[in-house]
Structure formats: structure tokens, C-alpha cells
C-alpha positions in Angstrom: -49.5 83.3 -63.2 -47.3 82.0 -65.9 -46.7 78.4 -67.0 -43.3 78.3 -65.3 -44.7 79.1 -61.9 -47.5 76.5 -62.4 -44.9 73.9 -63.3 -42.9 74.7 -60.1 -46.0 74.3 -58.0 -46.8 71.0 -59.7 -43.3 69.8 -58.7 -44.1 70.7 -55.0 -47.5 69.0 -55.3 -45.9 65.8 -56.5 -43.5 65.9 -53.5 -46.5 66.3 -51.2 -48.4 63.4 -52.7 -45.3 61.2 -52.5 -44.8 62.2 -48.9 -48.4 61.1 -48.0 -48.0 57.9 -50.0 -44.8 57.0 -48.1 -46.9 56.4 -45.0 -48.8 53.7 -46.8 -45.6 51.6 -47.2 -45.5 48.3 -45.3 -41.8 48.4 -44.3 -39.4 51.1 -43.3 -37.0 50.6 -46.3 -39.8 51.4 -48.7 -41.0 54.3 -46.6 -37.6 55.9 -46.7 -37.2 55.2 -50.4 -40.5 57.0 -51.2 -39.7 59.8 -48.8 -36.3 60.1 -50.6 -38.3 60.8 -53.8 -40.6 63.2 -52.0 -37.7 65.2 -50.5 -36.0 65.3 -53.9 -39.1 66.9 -55.5 -39.4 69.3 -52.5 -35.7 70.3 -53.0 -36.2 71.0 -56.7 -39.4 72.9 -55.9 -37.7 75.1 -53.2 -34.6 75.8 -55.3 -36.7 76.8 -58.3 -38.6 79.2 -56.1 -35.4 80.7 -54.9 -35.7 79.4 -51.3 -32.1 78.1 -51.2 -31.9 77.7 -47.5 -35.0 75.5 -47.5 -33.6 73.6 -50.5 -30.3 72.9 -48.6 -32.3 71.7 -45.6 -34.2 69.3 -47.9 -31.0 68.1 -49.5 -29.9 67.0 -46.0 -33.3 65.3 -45.5 -32.9 63.6 -48.9 -29.5 62.3 -47.8 -31.0 61.1 -44.5 -33.7 59.1 -46.4 -31.2 57.7 -48.8 -29.1 56.5 -45.9 -32.0 55.0 -44.0 -33.4 53.3 -47.1 -30.1 51.9 -48.3 -28.5 48.5 -47.7 -25.3 50.1 -46.6 -25.0 49.3 -42.9 -22.8 52.3 -41.9 -25.4 54.7 -43.3 -27.9 53.3 -40.8 -25.6 53.5 -37.7 -25.8 56.1 -34.9 -22.6 57.8 -36.1 -24.3 58.7 -39.4 -27.3 60.0 -37.5 -25.1 62.2 -35.4 -23.3 63.4 -38.5 -26.6 64.3 -40.2 -27.8 66.1 -37.0 -24.6 68.1 -36.8 -25.0 69.0 -40.5 -28.5 70.2 -39.9 -27.4 72.2 -36.9 -24.8 74.0 -38.9 -27.4 74.9 -41.5 -29.7 76.2 -38.9 -27.0 78.3 -37.2 -26.1 79.7 -40.6 -29.7 80.6 -41.3 -30.0 82.3 -37.9 -26.8 84.2 -38.4 -28.1 85.4 -41.8 -31.4 86.5 -40.4 -29.6 88.4 -37.5 -27.3 90.1 -40.0 -30.3 91.3 -42.1 -32.0 92.8 -39.1 -28.9 94.5 -37.8 -28.3 96.5 -41.0 
């Protein structure tokens, strides 16, 4: 195992630690802010591993946490929630289509 691979795993471990720490937060704003950092580390981890679909999914989770932890009222409204859900659905459909295409060949 080379040092580059270990570094990538450390990034993922930091994301995991931050995710567990986020549940110790006293209010929702701080919870979403710490989860934002956690998802950011997970995104970097997955992209460096070459798992681009997982990385894209975590980019959406990072955006969701950014919206929920922000002071911007529109980002916390139901319309934004619907937008993020539709975005996640599109990513999932794309992943399923790619998997189906790989198995058909």
C-alpha cells in the first residue's frame, strides 16, 4: 500500500469522524455545518478513489447540508428540498442506466 492510498483513506476517515461528531451538536444549524464538512471530505475521498458516481452523490449531499445550515431562507424551503430530491433522482436514474448498459453488452 503506497502513501497516496493511505492519504486517501485518511481523508475518508476524517469524513467519518466528522459525521459522528455532527450528532453531538446542540442545534440543527451546527449539525448541518459539520455534516457539510463531513460530506466534503467524503466527496474528495470518493473522487480520489475513482468512484465518480458516489462523489457526485455526495456533492448533492454537501449542497443539501450547505442549504440547511445556511441563513438563506429560500435554501431551507420545501421548493429547495424538492429540487435536491429531483437532482438525486436524476443521478440515481443515470447510475441505473449505466449499470444496465454495462450488463447488456
